[in-house]
C-alpha positions as a Markdown table, in Angstrom:
| # | Residue | x | y | z |
|---|---|---|---|---|
| 1 | Unk | 19.4 | -21.0 | 17.9 |
| 2 | Unk | 16.8 | -19.8 | 20.6 |
| 3 | Unk | 18.5 | -16.4 | 19.8 |
| 4 | Unk | 17.4 | -16.5 | 16.4 |
| 5 | Unk | 13.9 | -17.4 | 17.5 |
| 6 | Unk | 13.5 | -14.7 | 19.7 |
| 7 | Unk | 15.2 | -11.9 | 16.8 |
| 8 | Unk | 12.1 | -13.6 | 14.5 |
| 9 | Unk | 9.3 | -13.1 | 17.5 |
| 10 | Unk | 10.7 | -9.6 | 17.6 |
| 11 | Unk | 10.7 | -9.2 | 14.0 |
| 12 | Unk | 7.2 | -10.7 | 13.9 |
| 13 | Unk | 5.4 | -8.3 | 16.6 |
| 14 | Unk | 7.1 | -5.3 | 14.9 |
| 15 | Unk | 5.8 | -6.4 | 11.6 |
| 16 | Unk | 2.2 | -6.9 | 13.3 |
| 17 | Unk | 2.4 | -3.6 | 14.7 |
| 18 | Unk | 3.2 | -1.9 | 11.5 |
| 19 | Unk | 0.5 | -3.9 | 9.5 |
| 20 | Unk | -2.3 | -2.3 | 12.4 |
| 21 | Unk | -1.0 | 1.1 | 11.5 |
| 22 | Unk | -1.3 | 0.8 | 8.0 |
| 23 | Unk | -4.7 | -0.5 | 8.4 |
| 24 | Unk | -5.5 | 2.6 | 10.9 |
| 25 | Unk | -4.1 | 5.3 | 8.1 |
| 26 | Unk | -6.3 | 3.3 | 5.1 |
| 27 | Unk | -9.5 | 3.3 | 7.2 |
| 28 | Unk | -8.6 | 7.2 | 8.4 |
| 29 | Unk | -8.0 | 7.8 | 4.5 |
| 30 | Unk | -11.4 | 6.0 | 3.6 |
| 31 | Unk | -13.4 | 8.1 | 6.3 |
| 32 | Unk | -12.7 | 11.5 | 4.8 |
| 33 | Unk | -15.6 | 12.6 | 3.5 |
| 34 | Unk | -15.7 | 13.6 | -0.4 |
| 35 | Unk | -14.5 | 17.5 | 0.0 |
| 36 | Unk | -11.8 | 16.3 | 2.5 |
| 37 | Unk | -10.5 | 13.6 | 0.4 |
| 38 | Unk | -10.6 | 15.9 | -2.7 |
| 39 | Unk | -9.0 | 18.4 | -0.7 |
| 40 | Unk | -6.1 | 16.1 | 0.2 |
| 41 | Unk | -5.3 | 14.9 | -3.1 |
| 42 | Unk | -5.6 | 18.2 | -4.6 |
| 43 | Unk | -2.7 | 19.5 | -2.5 |
| 44 | Unk | -0.8 | 16.8 | -3.6 |
| 45 | Unk | -2.0 | 17.3 | -7.5 |
| 46 | Unk | -0.9 | 20.7 | -7.4 |
| 47 | Unk | 2.6 | 20.0 | -6.3 |
| 48 | Unk | 3.4 | 17.1 | -8.7 |
| 49 | Unk | 1.8 | 19.3 | -11.7 |
| 50 | Unk | 3.9 | 22.3 | -10.4 |
| 51 | Unk | 7.0 | 19.6 | -10.4 |
| 52 | Unk | 6.6 | 18.5 | -13.6 |
| 53 | Unk | 5.0 | 21.1 | -15.8 |
| 54 | Unk | 7.2 | 24.3 | -15.3 |
| 55 | Unk | 4.4 | 26.0 | -18.3 |
| 56 | Unk | 1.1 | 24.8 | -16.1 |
| 57 | Unk | 0.2 | 28.6 | -15.2 |
| 58 | Unk | 0.7 | 29.6 | -19.1 |
| 59 | Unk | -1.8 | 27.0 | -20.3 |
| 60 | Unk | -5.5 | 27.7 | -21.1 |
| 61 | Unk | -8.3 | 27.2 | -17.8 |
| 62 | Unk | -9.5 | 24.4 | -19.9 |
| 63 | Unk | -6.2 | 22.8 | -20.5 |
| 64 | Unk | -5.2 | 23.3 | -16.5 |
| 65 | Unk | -8.5 | 22.0 | -15.7 |
| 66 | Unk | -7.9 | 18.8 | -17.7 |
| 67 | Unk | -4.5 | 18.2 | -16.8 |
| 68 | Unk | -5.5 | 18.4 | -13.3 |
| 69 | Unk | -8.1 | 15.8 | -12.9 |
| 70 | Unk | -6.2 | 13.5 | -15.3 |
| 71 | Unk | -3.3 | 13.7 | -12.8 |
| 72 | Unk | -5.6 | 13.9 | -9.8 |
| 73 | Unk | -7.1 | 10.4 | -10.9 |
| 74 | Unk | -3.6 | 8.9 | -11.5 |
| 75 | Unk | -2.4 | 9.9 | -8.0 |
| 76 | Unk | -5.5 | 8.7 | -6.8 |
| 77 | Unk | -4.8 | 5.2 | -8.1 |
| 78 | Unk | -1.4 | 5.2 | -7.1 |
| 79 | Unk | -2.0 | 6.0 | -3.6 |
| 80 | Unk | -4.3 | 3.4 | -3.5 |
| 81 | Unk | -2.0 | 0.8 | -4.8 |
| 82 | Unk | 0.8 | 2.1 | -2.8 |
| 83 | Unk | -0.8 | 2.2 | 0.8 |
| 84 | Unk | -2.1 | -1.5 | 0.1 |
| 85 | Unk | 1.5 | -2.4 | -1.7 |
| 86 | Unk | 2.5 | -1.2 | 2.3 |
| 87 | Unk | 0.1 | -3.2 | 4.0 |
| 88 | Unk | 0.8 | -6.6 | 1.6 |
| 89 | Unk | 4.9 | -6.1 | 2.6 |
| 90 | Unk | 4.0 | -5.6 | 6.5 |
| 91 | Unk | 1.7 | -8.4 | 6.4 |
| 92 | Unk | 3.6 | -10.6 | 4.4 |
| 93 | Unk | 6.9 | -9.8 | 6.6 |
| 94 | Unk | 4.7 | -10.5 | 9.9 |
| 95 | Unk | 4.3 | -14.4 | 7.9 |
| 96 | Unk | 8.0 | -14.8 | 7.8 |
| 97 | Unk | 10.0 | -16.9 | 5.7 |
| 98 | Unk | 8.2 | -19.3 | 3.2 |
| 99 | Unk | 7.6 | -20.2 | 0.0 |
| 100 | Unk | 5.8 | -17.7 | -2.7 |
| 101 | Unk | 3.0 | -20.6 | -3.4 |
| 102 | Unk | 2.0 | -21.5 | 0.3 |
| 103 | Unk | -0.7 | -21.5 | 2.6 |
| 104 | Unk | 0.5 | -18.4 | 4.4 |
| 105 | Unk | 1.1 | -16.8 | 1.0 |
| 106 | Unk | -2.5 | -17.4 | 0.4 |
| 107 | Unk | -3.6 | -16.2 | 3.7 |
| 108 | Unk | -1.9 | -13.0 | 3.5 |
| 109 | Unk | -3.3 | -12.5 | 0.0 |
| 110 | Unk | -6.7 | -13.5 | 1.3 |
| 111 | Unk | -6.8 | -11.1 | 4.0 |
| 112 | Unk | -5.3 | -8.0 | 2.0 |
| 113 | Unk | -7.9 | -8.5 | -0.5 |
| 114 | Unk | -11.2 | -9.0 | 2.1 |
| 115 | Unk | -9.6 | -5.6 | 3.9 |
| 116 | Unk | -9.8 | -4.0 | 0.3 |
| 117 | Unk | -13.3 | -5.3 | 0.0 |
| 118 | Unk | -13.9 | -4.2 | 3.6 |
| 119 | Unk | -12.7 | -0.7 | 2.5 |
| 120 | Unk | -14.9 | -0.4 | -0.5 |
| 121 | Unk | -17.5 | -1.2 | 1.6 |
| 122 | Unk | -17.0 | 1.1 | 4.3 |
| 123 | Unk | -16.4 | 4.1 | 1.4 |
| 124 | Unk | -20.0 | 3.5 | 0.6 |
| 125 | Unk | -21.2 | 4.7 | 3.9 |
| 126 | Unk | -19.2 | 7.9 | 3.9 |
| 127 | Unk | -20.4 | 11.2 | 2.5 |
| 128 | Unk | -19.5 | 11.8 | -0.9 |
| 129 | Unk | -17.6 | 8.5 | -1.5 |
| 130 | Unk | -18.0 | 5.5 | -3.3 |
| 131 | Unk | -17.0 | 2.0 | -3.6 |
| 132 | Unk | -15.4 | 0.7 | -6.6 |
| 133 | Unk | -14.6 | -2.7 | -7.8 |
| 134 | Unk | -11.7 | -1.7 | -9.9 |
| 135 | Unk | -10.2 | 0.2 | -6.6 |
| 136 | Unk | -10.5 | -3.5 | -5.1 |
| 137 | Unk | -8.0 | -4.8 | -8.1 |
| 138 | Unk | -5.8 | -2.0 | -7.8 |
| 139 | Unk | -5.9 | -2.4 | -3.8 |
| 140 | Unk | -5.0 | -6.2 | -4.5 |
| 141 | Unk | -2.5 | -5.9 | -7.1 |
| 142 | Unk | -0.3 | -3.5 | -4.6 |
| 143 | Unk | -0.8 | -6.5 | -1.9 |
| 144 | Unk | 0.7 | -8.6 | -4.1 |
| 145 | Unk | 3.3 | -6.6 | -4.9 |
| 146 | Unk | 3.8 | -5.7 | -1.6 |
| 147 | Unk | 4.2 | -9.6 | -0.5 |
| 148 | Unk | 6.4 | -10.6 | -3.5 |
| 149 | Unk | 8.9 | -7.6 | -2.6 |
| 150 | Unk | 8.6 | -9.0 | 0.8 |
| 151 | Unk | 9.4 | -12.5 | -0.3 |
| 152 | Unk | 12.6 | -11.1 | -2.1 |
| 153 | Unk | 13.8 | -9.2 | 0.8 |
| 154 | Unk | 13.3 | -12.0 | 3.1 |
| 155 | Unk | 14.8 | -14.5 | 0.9 |
| 156 | Unk | 17.9 | -12.1 | 0.2 |
| 157 | Unk | 18.7 | -11.3 | 3.9 |
| 158 | Unk | 18.2 | -15.1 | 4.6 |
| 159 | Unk | 20.9 | -15.5 | 2.0 |
| 160 | Unk | 23.3 | -13.0 | 3.5 |
| 161 | Unk | 22.8 | -14.6 | 6.8 |
| 162 | Unk | 23.9 | -17.8 | 5.2 |
| 163 | Unk | 26.9 | -16.6 | 3.6 |
| 164 | Unk | 28.0 | -14.5 | 7.0 |
| 165 | Unk | 27.7 | -17.9 | 9.0 |
| 166 | Unk | 29.6 | -19.8 | 6.5 |
| 167 | Unk | 32.6 | -17.2 | 6.7 |
| 168 | Unk | 32.9 | -17.1 | 10.2 |
């Protein structure tokens, strides 16, 4: 039983470190001024447009511009969702095995929500950036998704371990 506890502690420490890394990445992206942020998302947008629209270069300039801005907006929102999904997943794994409706789950969700709020407030002080309430909702939705995925993974691992232990 002590070995299981040691494994859980190591796992918890790893996920706490991963949580901190994700938080630092979020902070770094939010620290980019609007030009740098646009360059980052612009390169990704160009790659995805070329991947999904082979005839993009044959379109009119107006249509290219319209598509570019649409794709860029969607990519930016997916990026918000995904990075906060990673935060929710890592923090939830650090919290360990529990029920979905528990104090630990509420604390994970509250922490992610408050970090999303602080991230948007931080952007108010970055040149050319804006803090947006809708991004807080997107970020929190990503965090909830990450937490739900982690709970499913934790449950599956627990189930597999119990079946393996029964077979010994």
